[in-house]
N, C-alpha and C positions, 0 to 999 in steps of 0.2 A: 504494499499499499506506500503510496506516495503523499508525501506530507505538503500541503501547501507552504509556499514561500512566505514568509512574514513580510510585511511591508512596513518602513518606516517614512514618516513625513518630517522634514527637516524645513522648519522656516528659518529664512535669512535676510540680514539687512543689507541694503546695498547703500554704500557711501560715497557720494561723488567727489571727487576732489578735481579742483576747487569748487567750492560751494556756489558757482556762480548760476547756472540755472539747471534744471532738472530734466533731463534727458529720458523719454521713454524708450525701451531698449526692445528690440526685435529677438521675440522667443526663439527663432531658427536660427538666427546669430549666437546668441547667447549659449544654446545646446552645442552648436558646432563648435565654438570656442571651448566649451567644458568637455566635450568628448576630446578633443585634441589633449588637453589637459591629462585626462586620466590616461589616453593612450601613451602619452608621452613619459608620464611619471611612474606609472603603474603597470603598464603593460596591456597586450591584447588579452591576455587569459583573466585577467582580473576585471577588464573592459566588458568582458562577456558576461560577468556574473552579477554585475551591479544592478539590472533592471530599471534604468532610470527613466522617469518620465517627469516633466515640469508641469506641474499642477497649474499655477499662474505665476506671472511676472508683471512688474509694474516699475515705475521709477523708482520706488524705496524698498520693496519688498518682494520676494519670492517664495513658493513653496515647491519643493522637490519631493518626489517619492523614489526611494530605492530599497534595496532589499536589507533586511536586517543585519545579515553577516557582513555587508560591504558599507554600513553607515559611517564609518569611521573613516574609511577611504574616502565618500563622497563630502564630508565636511572640510578633509585635507584637500581635496579638489578643489573644493569651492573657496578656501581661503589662498589657493594659488591663482585664482583668477585676479588679474590686475588693471586688463584695458578692454573696455568696448567700443568701438567706434570713434578709435583715439581718443577716449574719454575716460581718464585714470579713475578708477573704482577699487573701495576696499568693500569685499563681502565679509559679513559678520555673521555666524550661524547663533540664532537666538534661542530656539527651542527645537528639540526633536520628540516626536511622539508616535505611537501604533495606531492614532486616532484622529483622522484628519479635522474631526469637529474642533479637538483641544487645540491643534496648530492654527486652525481661522480664527477662534477666540482670542489667542495669544496676539493674532496680527491685528486684530480689531481692538485690543486694549493698547496697543502700542500707537495706534494711529491718533 
């Protein structure tokens, strides 16, 4: 009997440097850059086990779903993200949960 892979949802905050104007990021470009970081730093074997899904993304916050076994790798990959569209950013993980509702509530409380 196969066990279901447990999921983790990671809420992360995007801090844009300098703080001039907030830029909304393209989901596709964000995922491409994130996949490149995962492949470069962790390899193809690890990348195949992540189960990455970008739930939501705006100029301030994002929510990513991944496997419970690769949660730490995903958090490391997020912190390695430094630039999107020649806009310097800092990505800071805020909350991790196995339930999407808890992460969404945490995002609402931070706004």
